C-alpha positions in Angstrom: -193.0 154.7 58.5 -191.6 151.2 58.7 -193.3 149.1 61.3 -190.8 147.7 63.9 -190.9 144.0 64.9 -191.0 142.8 68.5 -188.1 140.6 69.4 -189.3 137.5 71.2 -190.7 138.1 74.7 -188.5 141.2 75.2 -189.5 144.9 75.1 -187.2 145.5 72.1 -188.7 146.5 68.9 -186.4 146.3 65.9 -186.2 147.4 62.3 -186.8 144.4 60.0 -183.1 144.5 58.8 -180.3 144.2 61.4 -177.2 146.0 60.1 -174.2 143.7 60.3 -171.1 145.2 61.9 -168.7 142.5 60.8 -167.3 144.8 58.1 -166.6 147.7 60.4 -162.8 147.9 60.8 -162.3 145.2 58.2 -163.6 146.0 54.7 -165.1 149.3 55.8 -162.8 151.8 57.6 -164.1 154.2 60.2 -165.3 156.9 57.8 -167.0 154.3 55.5 -168.6 152.6 58.6 -169.9 156.0 59.9 -171.4 156.7 56.5 -173.2 153.3 56.4 -174.5 153.7 59.9 -175.7 157.2 59.2 -177.6 156.0 56.1 -179.1 153.1 57.9 -180.3 155.3 60.8 -181.7 157.8 58.3 -184.2 155.3 57.0 -185.3 154.3 60.5 -182.8 151.5 61.1 -182.3 150.9 64.8 -180.7 147.4 65.2 -176.9 147.0 64.8 -175.3 143.6 65.2 -171.7 143.2 66.2 -169.4 140.9 68.2 -166.3 141.3 70.4 -164.2 139.3 68.0 -165.0 141.5 64.9 -162.6 141.7 63.1 -159.7 139.9 64.7 -159.1 137.9 61.5 -158.0 141.0 59.5 -154.3 141.9 59.2 -153.3 144.2 62.0 -156.5 143.7 64.0 -156.7 142.2 67.4 -160.5 142.0 67.9 -162.9 144.7 69.1 -162.5 147.0 66.1 -166.1 146.8 65.1 -167.4 147.6 68.7 -164.9 150.5 68.9 -166.1 152.1 65.7 -169.8 151.6 66.6 -169.1 153.1 70.0 -167.4 156.2 68.5 -170.4 156.6 66.1 -172.9 156.4 69.0 -171.0 159.0 70.9 -170.5 161.3 67.9 -174.2 161.1 67.0 -175.5 161.2 70.6 -178.1 158.6 69.7 -177.4 155.7 72.0 -181.0 155.6 73.3 -182.3 155.1 69.7 -180.1 152.2 68.8 -180.5 148.6 69.8 -176.9 147.3 70.2 -176.4 143.5 69.9 -173.0 142.0 70.6 -171.6 138.6 71.4 -169.2 136.8 73.7 -166.9 133.7 73.4 -164.6 134.3 70.4 -162.4 137.3 71.2 -158.8 136.2 71.3 -158.4 137.5 74.8 -161.8 136.4 76.0 -162.3 132.8 74.7 -165.1 130.6 75.9 -168.2 130.8 78.1 -167.0 130.3 81.6 -168.8 132.6 84.1 -165.6 134.7 84.7 -165.0 135.1 81.0 -168.5 136.1 80.2 -168.4 138.9 82.8 -164.9 140.1 81.8 -165.8 140.1 78.1 -169.0 142.0 78.7 -167.0 144.7 80.6 -164.5 144.9 77.7 -167.4 145.2 75.2 -169.0 148.0 77.3 -165.7 149.9 77.3 -165.3 149.7 73.6 -168.9 150.6 72.9 -168.7 153.5 75.3 -172.0 152.6 76.9 -173.3 151.3 80.2 -175.5 148.6 78.8 -175.8 146.1 75.9 -179.3 145.7 74.6 -178.9 142.1 73.4 -176.0 140.0 74.4 -175.4 136.7 72.6 -173.3 133.7 73.4 -171.5 133.6 70.0 -170.8 129.9 69.8 -172.1 127.5 72.4 -169.5 125.6 74.4 -171.1 122.3 75.3 -168.3 121.6 77.8 -169.6 124.4 80.0 -172.8 123.6 81.9 -175.8 125.7 80.9 -176.2 126.5 84.6 -172.9 128.4 84.6 -173.6 130.3 81.4 -177.1 131.3 82.3 -176.1 132.2 85.8 -173.4 134.6 84.6 -175.7 136.2 82.0 -178.4 136.6 84.7 -175.9 138.5 86.9 -175.2 140.9 84.0 -178.9 141.5 83.5 -179.4 142.1 87.3 -176.4 144.5 87.3 -178.0 146.5 84.4 -175.1 145.8 82.1 -177.3 143.7 79.7 -181.0 144.2 78.9 -181.7 140.8 77.2 -179.8 137.7 76.4 -179.7 135.5 73.3 -177.8 132.6 71.7 -176.1 132.1 68.4 -174.9 128.8 67.0 -176.5 126.5 69.5 -178.2 123.1 69.1 -181.9 122.6 69.8 -180.9 120.3 72.7 -178.7 122.9 74.5 -181.2 125.7 73.8 -184.0 123.7 75.4 -181.8 122.8 78.4 -180.9 126.5 78.8 -184.6 127.7 78.6 -185.7 125.0 81.0 -183.0 126.0 83.5 -184.0 129.7 83.3 -187.6 128.9 83.8 -186.9 126.5 86.7 -184.7 129.0 88.5 -186.4 132.2 87.5 -183.3 133.6 85.8 -182.8 135.6 82.6 -184.1 133.7 79.6 -183.0 133.8 76.0 -185.3 136.0 73.9 -183.7 135.4 70.5 -181.3 133.2 68.6 -179.0 133.8 65.7 -178.9 130.9 63.3 -177.2 130.5 59.9 -180.2 130.6 57.6 -181.0 131.7 54.0 -182.5 130.5 50.8 -179.6 128.2 50.0 -179.0 127.0 53.6 -182.3 126.0 55.2 -181.4 122.9 57.1 -179.1 125.0 59.3 -182.3 126.3 61.0 -185.5 124.7 59.8 -186.5 121.6 61.8 -185.9 121.1 65.5 -184.3 124.5 66.2 -187.0 126.6 64.4 -189.8 124.5 66.0 -188.3 125.1 69.4 -188.0 128.8 68.9 -191.6 128.9 67.7 -192.8 126.9 70.7 -190.8 128.9 73.2 -191.5 132.4 71.8 -188.0 133.2 70.6 -187.2 135.4 67.6 -184.6 134.4 65.0 -182.1 137.0 63.7 -180.4 135.0 60.9 -176.8 135.6 59.8 -175.4 134.8 56.3 -178.9 136.1 55.2 -177.5 136.7 51.7 -175.2 133.6 51.6 -172.0 135.7 51.7 -173.3 137.8 48.8 -174.6 135.0 46.5 -178.2 136.0 47.0 -177.5 139.6 45.8 -177.4 138.1 42.3 -174.0 139.5 41.5 -172.4 136.1 41.1 -173.2 134.7 37.7 -171.5 132.1 35.5 -168.3 133.7 34.0 -168.3 136.7 36.3 -165.5 137.7 38.7 -166.5 139.6 41.9 -164.0 141.6 43.9 -165.0 140.6 47.4 -163.3 139.1 50.5 -166.1 136.5 50.5 -166.2 135.7 46.7 -165.0 132.1 47.0 -167.7 131.1 49.5 -170.5 132.8 47.5 -169.5 131.5 44.1 -169.7 127.9 45.1 -173.5 128.1 45.1 -173.4 128.6 41.3 -172.2 125.0 41.0 -175.3 123.5 42.6 -178.7 122.9 41.0 -180.4 124.5 44.0 -178.3 127.7 43.7 -179.2 128.1 40.0 -182.9 127.4 40.7 -183.0 129.9 43.5 -181.3 132.5 41.4 -183.7 132.0 38.5 -186.7 132.4 40.9 -185.2 135.5 42.5 -184.6 137.1 39.1 -188.2 136.5 38.1 -189.7 137.9 41.3 -187.2 140.8 41.4 -188.3 141.8 37.9 -192.0 141.7 38.8 -191.4 144.0 41.7 -188.7 146.1 40.0 -186.6 145.4 43.1 -183.0 144.2 43.7 -182.5 140.5 43.9 -181.0 140.9 47.4 -184.2 142.6 48.6 -186.3 139.7 47.4 -184.0 137.2 49.1 -184.3 139.1 52.4 -188.0 139.4 52.1 -188.4 135.7 51.8 -186.3 135.3 54.9 -188.2 138.0 56.8 -191.5 136.2 56.1 -190.4 132.9 57.6 -191.8 131.7 60.9 -190.0 133.2 64.0 -187.7 135.5 61.9 -187.7 139.1 63.2 -184.9 140.6 61.2 -182.3 139.1 58.9 -178.7 140.4 59.3 -176.9 141.9 56.3 -173.9 144.1 56.1 -172.9 146.9 53.7 -169.3 148.1 53.0 -170.6 151.2 51.3 -173.7 153.4 51.4 -174.4 152.3 47.8 -175.0 148.7 49.0 -177.5 149.7 51.6 -180.7 150.4 49.7 -181.0 146.8 48.5 -180.8 145.7 52.1 -183.1 148.1 53.9 -185.6 147.7 51.0 -186.8 144.5 52.8 -188.8 146.8 55.1 -191.0 147.9 52.2 -191.3 144.7 50.2 -194.0 142.2 50.9 -194.0 139.1 48.7 -197.2 137.3 47.7 -198.0 133.9 49.0 -197.4 132.5 45.5 -193.9 134.2 45.3 -193.0 132.9 48.8 -194.0 129.4 47.7 -192.1 129.7 44.4 -188.9 130.6 46.3 -189.5 127.9 49.0 -189.9 125.2 46.2 -186.9 126.5 44.3 -184.7 126.2 47.4 -186.0 122.8 48.5 
């Protein structure tokens, strides 16, 4: 039985791999999404990450497709109480920004699409520095008091704004962020390490990193001379051009071979072992892609292996 991880100061206990819902309604249709969700739940997975904007960028979509699919799955399976649902506000085409009115309207729209009366973890998707933290936290606190949101979190926020938000919550006795969602992986460490990670550690917040596999680069499928059929291939392949990318791949290959494990599992295991990290986020378009992701729950790297990867990625 995989041990769950506590999320910050909350009462939420999460599987060590958050299933990314960005592909639902984009590169995975409803039936493929249901299959992936079923397979994730079957191994004990209980933490699904989505956003109101997913996947507005795809042809024919208007935003909310991922939440709608997730909501239909929860209803069909009757398992809402077993799944920790995380979604986000600020980027939906019809609900832009973090004004108090928008936060509340967007939350209601998300609840409708998800077919539920509460969101377990509600993130501000991108911070909007022009909106005072007092307005943002005040609106989020109202949602918590109304029972529509259990816990709040922040994604894509500076250390300064995060500190200001936490201080305001503490001063006024309002809902307080319990987690943050930074861009963080073996080939992108300065996007989290430093002031933001130190603050999260000091304030008892958990990190739930996105781009945990660097758009697929850290799965090991991108190699010199190979072509990968993926919507994100361009972004991933650019890491092959850097010395760090090549060094990281070499270290991952070596450790993966020692454990007879997929490269992706090793990359996620390094991330899951970093200070403050509760659960990396990774998405699967197909059931076949899932074992390499959920394998992080069973793989513990040695101190020497963690150091080898940390040094390769420096």
